ROBA-50452 format. One line per 3 residues: their letters; for each residue x negated, y negated, z negated of C-alpha. Coordinates in nm, 3 decimals, padded with zeros to 5 digits. Example, Ala and Ser with C-alpha at 12.3 -4.5 7.8 and 13.67 -1.06 7.14 Angstrom:
# residues 2
as	-01.230:00.450:-00.780 ~ -01.367:00.106:-00.714
# end
This chain:
# residues 256
mgk	01.666:-02.020:00.350 ~ 01.374:-01.944:00.592 ~ 01.119:-01.675:00.587
ded	00.875:-01.865:00.390 ~ 01.095:-01.970:00.136 ~ 01.212:-01.597:00.095
iik	00.843:-01.504:00.064 ~ 00.774:-01.780:-00.214 ~ 01.079:-01.689:-00.410
ata	00.977:-01.327:-00.401 ~ 00.622:-01.400:-00.504 ~ 00.723:-01.612:-00.778
lal	00.955:-01.347:-00.886 ~ 00.666:-01.087:-00.889 ~ 00.431:-01.297:-01.087
nnd	00.675:-01.427:-01.334 ~ 00.744:-01.065:-01.436 ~ 00.373:-00.978:-01.456
yyh	00.315:-00.803:-01.122 ~ -00.016:-00.963:-01.021 ~ -00.120:-00.709:-00.727
ldc	00.030:-00.888:-00.403 ~ 00.008:-00.712:-00.098 ~ -00.005:-00.903:00.243
aec	-00.108:-00.860:00.622 ~ -00.181:-01.056:00.915 ~ 00.104:-00.908:01.108
yrn	00.344:-00.919:00.815 ~ 00.333:-01.292:00.856 ~ 00.378:-01.336:00.495
esg	00.034:-01.481:00.398 ~ 00.131:-01.844:00.377 ~ 00.447:-01.773:00.172
vga	00.242:-01.557:-00.041 ~ -00.016:-01.842:-00.078 ~ 00.258:-02.114:-00.158
gik	00.412:-01.869:-00.423 ~ 00.056:-01.822:-00.582 ~ -00.019:-02.207:-00.578
asg	00.328:-02.286:-00.723 ~ 00.302:-02.021:-01.010 ~ -00.030:-02.202:-01.128
ier	-00.161:-01.852:-01.229 ~ -00.520:-01.809:-01.270 ~ -00.704:-01.652:-00.951
skl	-00.884:-01.416:-01.196 ~ -00.539:-01.250:-01.317 ~ -00.441:-01.170:-00.947
yvt	-00.555:-00.885:-00.713 ~ -00.455:-00.989:-00.363 ~ -00.473:-00.743:-00.065
tkv	-00.436:-00.831:00.286 ~ -00.480:-00.661:00.636 ~ -00.639:-00.719:00.968
vgt	-00.479:-00.528:01.244 ~ -00.785:-00.408:01.412 ~ -00.715:-00.489:01.769
idq	-00.978:-00.438:02.050 ~ -01.273:-00.701:02.038 ~ -01.101:-00.863:01.694
dva	-01.328:-01.097:01.535 ~ -01.270:-00.975:01.192 ~ -01.449:-01.267:00.993
aal	-01.258:-01.510:01.205 ~ -00.929:-01.326:01.122 ~ -01.021:-01.305:00.740
dvs	-01.080:-01.705:00.740 ~ -00.745:-01.754:00.895 ~ -00.596:-01.529:00.645
lsk	-00.776:-01.713:00.351 ~ -00.680:-02.036:00.451 ~ -00.305:-01.938:00.477
lgl	-00.319:-01.760:00.125 ~ -00.529:-02.062:-00.030 ~ -00.786:-01.848:-00.161
dyv	-01.170:-01.817:-00.139 ~ -01.192:-01.439:-00.124 ~ -00.939:-01.152:-00.132
dly	-00.983:-00.852:-00.370 ~ -00.885:-00.592:-00.098 ~ -00.931:-00.623:00.272
lvh	-00.767:-00.335:00.504 ~ -00.802:-00.235:00.861 ~ -00.411:-00.220:00.934
vpf	-00.407:00.052:01.178 ~ -00.684:00.251:01.338 ~ -00.562:00.297:01.707
sag	-00.548:-00.062:01.776 ~ -00.926:-00.045:01.823 ~ -00.846:00.124:02.141
spe	-01.135:00.388:02.121 ~ -01.391:00.567:01.871 ~ -01.626:00.309:01.947
gqq	-01.386:00.037:01.877 ~ -01.289:00.162:01.551 ~ -01.658:00.205:01.448
kiw	-01.713:-00.158:01.569 ~ -01.433:-00.265:01.348 ~ -01.547:-00.130:01.042
tqm	-01.911:-00.245:01.095 ~ -01.725:-00.590:01.085 ~ -01.537:-00.513:00.770
eav	-01.863:-00.419:00.611 ~ -02.009:-00.759:00.720 ~ -01.741:-00.940:00.559
qat	-01.766:-00.767:00.231 ~ -02.123:-00.862:00.220 ~ -02.036:-01.227:00.240
gka	-01.809:-01.178:-00.074 ~ -01.498:-01.301:00.084 ~ -01.343:-00.945:00.066
ksi	-01.437:-00.785:-00.288 ~ -01.367:-00.438:-00.154 ~ -01.271:-00.306:00.203
gvs	-01.041:-00.013:00.286 ~ -00.813:00.101:00.559 ~ -00.427:00.173:00.615
nfe	-00.258:00.469:00.820 ~ -00.599:00.644:00.869 ~ -00.576:01.010:00.957
ved	-00.849:01.254:00.902 ~ -00.976:01.215:01.246 ~ -00.996:00.835:01.237
fei	-01.205:00.879:00.916 ~ -01.446:01.113:01.084 ~ -01.493:00.883:01.353
ilk	-01.577:00.564:01.124 ~ -01.774:00.758:00.865 ~ -02.036:00.880:01.161
tak	-02.176:00.501:01.149 ~ -02.020:00.364:00.819 ~ -02.259:00.214:00.548
vlp	-01.981:00.139:00.306 ~ -01.706:00.415:00.219 ~ -01.363:00.283:00.253
ain	-01.232:00.191:-00.103 ~ -00.876:00.306:-00.029 ~ -00.646:00.443:00.229
qie	-00.286:00.274:00.227 ~ -00.034:00.545:00.371 ~ 00.338:00.596:00.410
fhp	00.363:00.845:00.112 ~ 00.704:01.026:-00.037 ~ 00.821:01.352:-00.040
ylq	00.952:01.373:00.314 ~ 00.606:01.258:00.433 ~ 00.342:01.383:00.208
qrd	00.040:01.395:00.437 ~ -00.157:01.641:00.222 ~ -00.427:01.687:00.465
vve	-00.506:01.314:00.451 ~ -00.459:01.309:00.075 ~ -00.703:01.619:00.026
fcr	-00.970:01.474:00.266 ~ -00.962:01.132:00.077 ~ -00.996:01.292:-00.270
kkg	-01.319:01.492:-00.144 ~ -01.451:01.180:-00.024 ~ -01.365:00.945:-00.336
iai	-01.112:00.736:-00.129 ~ -00.825:00.635:-00.338 ~ -00.470:00.663:-00.192
say	-00.205:00.394:-00.206 ~ 00.155:00.483:-00.111 ~ 00.382:00.253:00.071
spl	00.743:00.308:00.101 ~ 00.753:00.561:-00.199 ~ 01.123:00.517:-00.245
sal	01.217:00.641:00.092 ~ 01.368:00.964:-00.023 ~ 01.627:00.753:-00.211
tqg	01.693:00.506:00.038 ~ 01.647:00.588:00.420 ~ 01.581:00.954:00.368
rpg	01.925:01.030:00.207 ~ 02.108:01.292:00.192 ~ 01.792:01.515:00.139
pvd	01.682:01.813:-00.063 ~ 01.528:01.606:-00.346 ~ 01.858:01.434:-00.419
evy	01.952:01.691:-00.704 ~ 01.627:01.707:-00.877 ~ 01.580:01.313:-00.859
ael	01.940:01.295:-01.039 ~ 01.869:01.560:-01.292 ~ 01.510:01.423:-01.392
akk	01.643:01.066:-01.415 ~ 01.891:01.192:-01.649 ~ 01.646:01.384:-01.862
ygv	01.426:01.098:-01.904 ~ 01.672:00.809:-01.924 ~ 01.544:00.625:-01.639
seg	01.648:00.540:-01.277 ~ 01.584:00.785:-00.977 ~ 01.363:00.486:-00.834
dia	01.156:00.538:-01.165 ~ 01.126:00.901:-01.083 ~ 01.022:00.850:-00.741
lrw	00.731:00.608:-00.834 ~ 00.631:00.840:-01.114 ~ 00.609:01.140:-00.881
cld	00.336:00.931:-00.692 ~ 00.161:00.799:-01.015 ~ 00.155:01.138:-01.170
qdi	-00.064:01.259:-00.852 ~ -00.319:00.961:-00.914 ~ -00.158:00.766:-00.621
vai	-00.089:00.416:-00.618 ~ 00.274:00.315:-00.564 ~ 00.340:-00.014:-00.395
tts	00.691:-00.128:-00.366 ~ 00.915:-00.451:-00.365 ~ 01.230:-00.573:-00.478
kse	01.438:-00.912:-00.488 ~ 01.588:-00.783:-00.804 ~ 01.439:-00.922:-01.129
erl	01.634:-00.673:-01.339 ~ 01.470:-00.393:-01.114 ~ 01.144:-00.524:-01.146
qgy	01.181:-00.547:-01.528 ~ 01.325:-00.198:-01.523 ~ 01.007:-00.056:-01.341
mak	00.765:-00.226:-01.577 ~ 00.929:-00.112:-01.873 ~ 01.064:00.246:-01.778
tls	00.824:00.352:-01.487 ~ 00.516:00.334:-01.712 ~ 00.695:00.489:-02.029
fkl	00.702:00.845:-01.935 ~ 00.526:01.111:-01.724 ~ 00.664:01.400:-01.527
epq	00.563:01.740:-01.609 ~ 00.333:01.914:-01.367 ~ 00.616:02.180:-01.269
eve	00.855:01.881:-01.200 ~ 00.619:01.710:-00.972 ~ 00.555:02.034:-00.778
kis	00.927:02.107:-00.769 ~ 00.982:01.757:-00.591 ~ 00.693:01.833:-00.363
slg	00.812:02.182:-00.249 ~ 01.167:02.043:-00.195 ~ 01.027:01.755:-00.005
nqk	00.855:01.976:00.245 ~ 01.202:02.115:00.351 ~ 01.246:01.765:00.543
ryq	01.059:01.550:00.721 ~ 01.126:01.160:00.744 ~ 00.884:00.884:00.881
gvg	01.005:00.544:00.811 ~ 00.771:00.293:00.949 ~ 00.666:00.474:01.266
irk	00.327:00.329:01.322 ~ 00.130:00.676:01.283 ~ 00.004:00.825:01.613
s	00.171:01.157:01.564
# end
């Protein structure tokens, strides 16, 4: 099975299990597969929330890039369009230019909301000097071993939402680690999986958790169990405190 076929299958699996937020990116090369999966599903566009990302390289034509993405997705608009990384713009002036173009594509209606990904505080300070529209969201790697509290607090003060990618890293690539025991204890207490605990730790901090799975059973479990309980504030804090004892960065696309 080729890559596009894998993506089509994964998209159909998600949609068939009532997951309607689809996260794509220009550089993931998954837009065509997601688009085919959407078309095959027959699900009404109004039920979907589709996110994609522009790399944001020096002198990139954002409007043209979005048109290419929309063509691949088979859509007239995306619900959320993100600048994937800040540093590809090459300079503060480049970052500001990219964001001005993002504002322009939102004005056309082809992107209902615009935001950023992998932005640090200094990146926000640069674009906000000239921005007319505040980014709606910042999508960052976030888990107990990479909490990025300075970025989270900055965004909260500005009213910018946070979404977490790789929220399960402490369970997967980050093992063994200091949160292993508390994850296991809490999973037993609530009668859920450790993955549910990891996702709940994000959700209980008002952070959107983005994950994926090729397992229908796991997807159904997240829907049924992750949303069925909440961690106690002290449990959230315990995971956070233990997580600070270790640093693990999985994706490796931040500047620092």
